[in-house]
N, C-alpha and C positions, 0 to 999 in steps of 0.2 A: 284764570281758569283753574279749578281745583285739580290736584294731582289725580283724583279719582276720575275726573272727566278727561284728563290728558292721557291717562293710561287705560287702555282697554283690557279686559280680562286676559286675553291671550291664551296660550297653551302651556301645559307643563312638560311637553316634549316636542322637540328635542331640547336638551339643556344647552346653555350658552346663549349667545346673541346671534339670532338667525334673521337675515334680511330676506324678504320675499318679493322685493320689487316695489312695495308700497309702504313698508315700514319694517320695524324690527321687533321680533319676539324675544323677550328676555326670560330665562328660567334658571333658577339657582336652588340647589339642594341645601337645606339646613334643617335638621331634626329638632334642634333645641333653641333656635332663634325666636325672639318675640316680635321682631320688626325688621324688615329689609327695605332699604332705600337705594334707588338707582340714582347715581350722580352723573350728570352730563357736563362736559367741559368744552371750552372754546378751542379753537384750532391750535392755540399755543400750549394747551394742557395746563395752563396756570390758573385759569379762572373758572370756578364752578358756575355754570349758567343756569342749571336747573336741578332740582332734587325731587324725585318722584317716588312715592311710596308704592311698593308692590303689595297690594292688598290681598291678592289671591294666593291661597296655599292649598295645593292639591297633593295629597300623599307626601307631604313634607317637601314639596317643590314650590318655591315662591316664584310667581310668574306674572307677566304683564306684557302688553303689546303697545308700542309707541308708534302711532301712524306718522308718516312723513319723515321719519328718520332714515338717513342714507349711509352707505358705506363711507368710512372715513370718520364717522362720529366717534368721539372719545368718551369713555365712561369708566366707572368703577362702582363699588358697592360700599355702603355702610350698614353694618349688621348689629342690631341691638339684642341684648340678652344678659343673662347673669354673668358677672365676673367673680367666679368662685373657683380658683385654681385647684383647691383641695378636692373639688368634685369633678374636675376636668373641664370646667367652662371658663373661657377666656375672651368673652365678647367685650369689645371696646368700640363704640360707635364713633369715637373721635378719629379712628384710623380708617383711611381709605383702603379698600381691599380689592385685590385682583380677582377677576372671574376665573375659576379653575378651567373653564372651557374657552378662554380667550384664544383667538387664532393669531393675534398680533399685538405687539405693544408699541407705545410711543413714549419716547423719553429715555433717560439714562438713570438707573437706580444706584445711588450711593447710600449705603447703610449708615443711618444716624440714630442717635438716641431716641428721637421722636418717632421712629418706626417701630419701637417696642411698645407693647401694651402696658408695661409696667415702668416705673421710674428707675432708670439705670443708676446704680449707686446707692439706692435707698436701703436702709437697714433691713427692711422687710423683703428686699429683693423682688422676686416675681409676684409676691403677694400684694405689693403696692399697685397703684393704678395711675397711669399717665393720661392726663386729659388734654394734652397738646394735639392739635390737628396737624397731620402730616401730609395733607393732600397736595400741596404745591410741589413737594419734593418726591412724590410717589409717581411711579410709572402709571400710565393710563392704558386701558384696554382699547382696542380699535375694532369697530364694526367693519367686517370685511365682506367683499364679494369673492366667493371661492371659485367662480367660473374660470375655466382655462381651456384653451384649444388643445386637447390631447390627440387630435386627429393624426393618425399615422403612428402613434406610440405603440410599440410592440414589446411586451414584457419578454426579456431574454429567457426566463424560465430555464436556467442552466441546471442540468441534472446534478444531484449531489455528487455523483461519481466523477464528474468532470470539474467540480468547483475548486478554485484556488482563491482564497480570501486574502485581501490586501488591507491591513488595518492602517488607517491614516487619520489625520486631523485637518479639517478644512482650512483653518487659518495657517497652521504651521507648514502645511504642504505647499501653499501658494504664495506666502507673504514675501519670499525672496526670489521668486522665479522671474528672471529678467525678460522672459518671453511674454509676460503678461503686462497689460497696461497697469499703471500704478493704482488707479482707482478700483481695479478689480482684484488686486492682491488681497488675500486673506478672506475671500468671500465665496459664496456659492457660485457666483458668476465667474470668478477666477478658476474654480475647480471645473467648470464646464467649458473652459477655453480649449480650443483645438490643440494647443501645445500640450496640455495636461492629458487630454484624452488620447492623443496619438502616442504619447509615452506609455500610458497604461496598456494600450493595445499591443505595442511592440514588446512590452515586458511579458505579456501572456497571461496576466491575471484575468479572472472571470467576474470577480465580485469585490467591490470596495466596501469596507466596513468603516463607516464614519464614526469617529468618537462623538460624544453627545452634541447634538444640534438643537435639542430642546432649550428654550430660554433658561438661563441659569444666572446665579448671583455670585459676585466676588465676595468671599467671606471677609468680614470686617477685620479679623485678626491678620488677614493677608494684606489688605489695602493699607492697614496701619504700618506695615513693613515695606510698603512700596511694591507689593507682589499682587498677583491676580490668580483667580481660579482658572488656569489655562485649560486644563483637561475638560472641565464642564460637568463634573459629576456632582452637581449641586442644583438640581432642577427646581425652577420656579413655577413652570407651567408645562403640562404634557402635550399641549396642542400647538403652541406658538414656537416658531423657529427663533434661534438666538438672533436678536436684532443686529449685533455687530457683524454678523455674517451676511447681511443683506446690503449690498452695495448701494441700492437705490431705495430701500425700504419697501419693496414690493414683493408679496408672497410668490408671485409668478416666477421670481428668480430661482427659487428652490425647484419649482416644477420644471423650469427650463433646463436646469442642471440634470435632473433625473431623465428627462426626455432625450437629451443629448448623449448621456451615458448609455441609455437603452439603444439609441441608434447605433452605437458602437458595439453593441452586444454585451455590455457590462451591467451587472446587477448593482443595486444600491441597497446596502444593509445598514441599519441604524443601531448604534449602541445606545440603549435606553435605560433610564434610571427610575424605576417605579417602586423602589424599596424605601426611599426616604425623600424628603423635600429640603429646600433651602432654609426653612424656618428654624432648624436646629432644635436644641432642647428648650427647657422652660426659660432659659435666659436669652433665647434668640428673638428675632424680630417677628412682628405680626404683620404678614404681608398678604395672606390669602386664606389658606385652609384653617389656620389656627383661629382667626377671627370669625370665620364663617360657621365652623362647627368643630372645634378642637376634639371634643369627646367622640365624634364619629370618624374623623379622618385619621386619627393617630391611635396606635396601640399604647395604652397607658397602664402603669403599674396598678394592679388591683388593690394593693395595700394602701397606696397613696397616689391617687389619680392626678396629683400635681406633677408627678414625674413621668418621663417617657421610657418605654422599653426601647433599648438601644442595641438591637441585633445587628445594626449596620455600621456602628462605629462613627456615625455622623450626627448623633444627637437625638434622632427620632426614627420611628419606623411607621411607614404607611400601613393603615389597617385594611389590608386587602380582603380580610374576612367579612368586612361590612358590605352588604349588597350594593349600596350606592357608590362606595369607593371602588369596588370591583367593576361596577358599571362604568365609572369614569375611565378606568384603565382600559377596559375593552373598547369603549368609544374612541379613546385616543388611538389605540392600535388600528382600529378600523379606519379612522380618519387618515392616518398616514398611508395605509394601503389603498383605500378607495379614492381619496382626494389627492394624495401626493404620489401615488404609484410606486412606493418603495417595495422592495422585494423580500424583506425579512428583517429580523431583529436579533440583537445580542442583548440578553437581559443581565444587567449588572447585579451582582449579589442575588442570583436567582433563588437561592435557598429561602431568602426572606419572603419571596412571593408564594412559596409553598407552605408557609407556617400557618397552622391553625391554632386554636386555643391550647391544644394538647401537644403541639410541637410540629416538626416538619412532616409533611405527608405528600409523597409524589403523586398521589391521587387526589390532592386537595382541590378546592374550588377553582383556583386560578388556572391550574393545568387542565381541569375538565372544561372550563370555559373556552380556553384556547383551542382544544381539540375538536370541540363541536361547532366552532364558529365557521360558517361557510366562507367568509371573506379571508380568514386567516389560514384556512386549510391548505392553501396553495403556496404560502410563503415559507421561507426558511426561519426556523426558531432555534436559537442557540442560547445555552445557559452558562453563566459563570457559576460553577457548582459549589459555592461556599458563601458563608457570611461569618460573623464573629459570635453568633448566638450559640446556645447549647446544641450540640450535634450539628454544628454548622458546616462540616466538610462532607459533601455528598457526591463526590465524583463517582459517576456510574449510577447514581440514585435518582435519575429523572425518568419520566414516562416516555413511552414510544412516541415518536414524532419530534423529539427534542435532541439536538446535537449538544455537545458539551466541550468547553475548553478543557484540554487534558494537560494539567500541569505536571502530571507524572511523566508524560512524554518529554516535556521541557527539561525537567531536572535530570532524568536518566540520560538523555542525550548529552547534556552538558557534562555530566560526570564521566560518561564513557570517554568522551574526547579529551577530557582533562587528564585521563589516565587513572581514575580511581579503581580500586580492586573490586572484584566480584560483580562486574557490571553485565557480563554476557547474559545470565539468566534474567536480569532485570530489563535489558534493552530489547531482547527478542520479542516478548509479547507486545511491546509498544510498536515495533516495526510491523506487526500484524494487526494493527487497529485495536489492540487491547480488548480482545474478546472476553477476557475474564471480568471486565468491567461493563461492557456494553452489549453483549449478545442477548441479554434477556429481552423478552417481549417482542421477539422477531425484529429487533433493531438491526441495522446494516452497518458495515464497516465505516461508512462515512460519518457515523455518529460522533466519532472522536475528532475534535478539532485539534490537530497537532500543531505545535509551535515551539520554537526555541527562544523567541523574544517577543515581547508585546510592549504596549505603552507603559506597562507597570513593571519596572525593573530595568536592567541594563539593556542597551541596544546590543546587537550582535558584535559590532566593533568593540564596544566597551567590555564585552565578555572576555575578549582575548587581550585586553589592554589594562585592566584594573583587577587587583586582588580584593580591594575594599571599596565600599561606597564612598562617594565624595559629594555629600549633600549640603555642604556648608552654606551655599547660596540660599537655601530654604529658610535659614534663620532659626533652626532648631538644634544648633550645636552638633549637627551630623548624627542626631539620634533617630531621625525618622528614616523610613525605608527599611526593607528587609535586610538583615545582616548576612543571610546565606544566599549567595548568588552562584556558587559552583563555577567560579570564573578562574582565570589564570592569566597573569600579565606576561609570562614567559621571560621574566628577568628584570623588567623595568616597569615601574608604575606610570602609566600614561603614555603620551606620545614619545617616540624615540626616532633617532636617525640611524640606529643600528640595523643594517640591512638584513642580517640573519634573523633578528627578532621580527622585523617587518614581514619577512617571507613566511615564517612559521605562523604568524598571526593570520595572514591571508589564507594559508592552506587550511588552518583550523576553521576559519569562517566558511570556506568552501565545503569542508567536511560536514559541518553541522547543517548547512542548508541542503547538502546532498542527502543526508540522513532524513531530513524533513520531507523533501520533495519525493524521495524514492520509497518512503514508507506507505503502507496501506492506511487509508483514512483520508480526512480532509486537511490539506496543509493551509496554514495561515502565515503570511509573511508580513513582518512589520515594515512599514514604509521607510525607505532609506537604507535598510539592511542590505539591499542589493548593490549599494555603492559606498558602504563604510560610514554611515552617519554615526556621529558620536554625541553623547550628552555630557562629555567631560567627566564621566564617572558618576554622574547623578543617577541614582536608581529610583528616584521618587520625584520626578520633575513636574509634578502636578501644578505647581504655582509659578512656573517660569515661562512667561510669555515674552521670550527673547531668544537670542542666538543659541541658548542651550537646547531649545526645542525646535526652532525653525530649521527646516531643511535648506541647506546651502547648495543651490544649483549652479553657483557662479563659476566654480572651478572644480574640475574632476581630474585628478592626476592620472597618468597613463595606467598605473596598476589598478586603479579603481574602475577605469573604463574597461579594462580587461576582465575584471571581476564581474562587472555588469553583464558583459557579453557571455561569460561562463554561466551566469544564473539564467539568462534567456535560453541558452542551450539546454540547461537542466530542466527548465519548465517545459520546453518543447519536447524533451525526451519523455516526460510524464504524459504529455498530451498524446504522443504518438503510440504509446504502449499501454493498452488497457489492462495488461497483466499487473501494472502498478496501481490499479484502482479497481480492484475486484468488487463484485456485487455481493459476494458472500465471504464470511470469515474463513480463513485457511487453518486447517488442523492436520495437514499431512495425511489425509485419508483418501482423497480422490486420486485415481491413477490415470496418467496420460495414456491415451490409446496409441500414440505414435512412439513415444520414447520410453514408456514404462516408468516415468517419473511421477512422484506424488506432487500435489499442488504446491507444497512447500517442503523443501529439504534443507536442513542445516548442514553445512559442509565444514569440515575441519581443515586446517592447513595441509594435512596429509592427503586430502582428496576424498576421504570417506565421510560417512555421516558422523556428526558430533556425538560422541558417546557421553554417558552420564558423567564420567570423570572429567571430561572437557568442560562441561557446564559448571562443575563444582570447583574448578581450578581458579583460585582467586586472581592469579597473575595472567590469566588468558586475556588477550587483547585482540585477537584476530579470528575471524570466522567468515563464512560465506553464506549467502541466502539465495537458494536456487528456486526460481519461480517458473513452473512449467507453463508454457504459453498455450498449450491446448488441453490443459487439465480442466478448464472451465469453459463457459459459453460467453462469447462476446458478440455484439451485434453492431452492424453499421447503421447509419441513420435510416436507411430504407428497410431495416429489419432482417437483413441477411446475416447468417452466422459467419464469423471470421476467426482465423487462427493467428495468434500473436507470436512474436519471438519468445523463446525460452530465455530468460535472463538470469545471469549470475551476478550478484552484487557482493563484492568483497570489501570488508571493513577491517582496517588495521589501526587501532589506536595506540599500538605499542611504539616504543622509541627506536626500534631496530627493524631493518629490512629482513625479511625471512622468506624462504621458499614456500610457495603455495601450489600444490598439485591441482591442475585443472581437472575437474570431474570428467570421466568418460561416460558418454551417453550413446545409447544405441541409435544408429542411423546418422551419426554426426562425427566429423573429424576435426572441426576447428571451432574456436571461439573468436569472435570479432569484437574488439574493444570499441565501446561507444563513448566512454567518458572516463577521465582520470583526474582526480583532484590534485594529484602531484604534478601533472603535466596539463594544465588547463588549455593550452593552445593545441593539444593533440586533436586532430580531426577524426571524426567517427570512421572506423574501418581502417585507419592507418596501421593499426597493429593487429596481426592475426596470430593466434597461438594454438597449437595442437591440443586436442583433448588428451589427457594423461601426461602432458608436459608440465615441467615446473616453471612457474612464474616467480620472478623475484618481486615480491610484494613490498612496495615502499612502506616505510614507517609513516604513521599518521596520514593515511590516505584512504580514499574510496575509489574503487574501479568498478565499472559496469561493463559486462560482456553479454553479447547476444550469441546464441548457439547457431552455427552455420550447418544446415542439414546437407546431406550428401547430394540431394537434388538441387542444391544451390538456393533454395527458398529461404 
């Protein structure tokens, strides 16, 4: 039977391979291809059993319908066209290509010379042409049945004001957990295990942010060194989950994980990489996009379309300005929301997504598409506000509806607790959700994603244990990773048995997390920071799929168990007090009807308001933040207004104990201590101090007090 008789015309929409119960419709975009062939393989993926030409081309979509094909079928594409790198075209029909819309892959990909469209090592480099067939060693796309029983799934829909994000890695979080069966460790099924979910609930987080779960590739320069792309910021396909995270190879495993987390009231956010792909620069492999339509999928240098614009630092930049590429990204986002039920996204190098031909534009096509899309309107959208291109740092420069990672909060908090000079005027706006950056376009305080540590950089424990990065294991002579960490080892580089150093490190960790959790805005906690996870001083552990990155659940010393208990109390304190998560930015203007206090007042150690001279004093290390509990409106779940406690948060980053006069407030006689980082075992309410009295404020500590009104409320 001829391929024309075997393949019906089919439809140009939707793109990808779609099974309808009787057969499969295939649709692939390529504006410059001359021929597209669909290759079908046997169940081993080793033998090509049929090659079918897709004769139909509608609006640059090549399409065809194959009757009688079922889920589980393995396929790929061969795309013919000009091989003219100088003009941006890199077609090579000898290379089997992956469907950009594939929902699942079969096999394991090891990058080899034959996966490149040119002859590796040739004197003409990428201008040469490689005629070897790579099909046997290439991944195969899998036709899938996307149906799943979502009955009973209820989206948590956590309000931004109550959100606490927990950044983690599916594999590293579960691979060494002894409470999980061995075959589930390192997988979505392992993350869905009751042991993991009960821990997350007890900790008090509301939303897990999973590092990349889209299928990705281990860079060849890493595998040659015996390393892997552990983090996963090297996306191969925007629809398929990473195969190594599927314990049984079934897509339902990811959906089951989401459903179980939802049952526990926990949201699932995905860290996604739509700024570049795993194909790298002109010397990279031809795996999918490059061989399908290089000139459409990537941003190329106008002077020499042989080379790629590299605003990402990863070799290439996806051409989001192209309507079909933008469509693919939007289709991917909708797929993960509608089919996989995820609750939001963190966009890696999000500035790249807003780049138009003339530069970055926060009103660009990508952001417009996100804002108008009904499926995406209800999910959380978070931007990493930088890339390495021109004007690539855009903190505060994103449109309404977008939250942003706030590295200014991170660096200022670290420097304040390290004891750097002149930090008071820098820290204060960050404690109030950085209104100078985020208040435009009627954005809310939760727009700022506050953090002191993330996957990229030192862990919290390493911040107080190392002065310098120690990335020797990465094989780059310790040159990679950021050199400025604003850390302090307190006398000894790395682990120590010195009890005095151990205690100050524990206290500084409590101080930094207290600053994070008590600040206005949305806090993000790095997984393992709640019990002292270390990466041995590696601040760029992207390639370490080993004990450097894996969380060790096997042994928790008493001091870390105590630290974990303290963090749970801290998180619970934030949850119980809405004054810590206000709906509006604080500017010291609203007046409390009961106490006469402003919504925010900055208190000096003398008990009065911080004067200009205090703000300008470089050596000032101690101040108080007074939040009036009835200066704003708070509401219970049934819509009734409520009044919160008035809280006083005192921070002292100095090296000396000093007297701090407790503010006098109309209608109140006492302050009740809720939490003290210098005395982590102190029970709430155990210490009561009179208004107007002097408190001996410990060095390097945070204390939280609640005002006790005369009525006893």
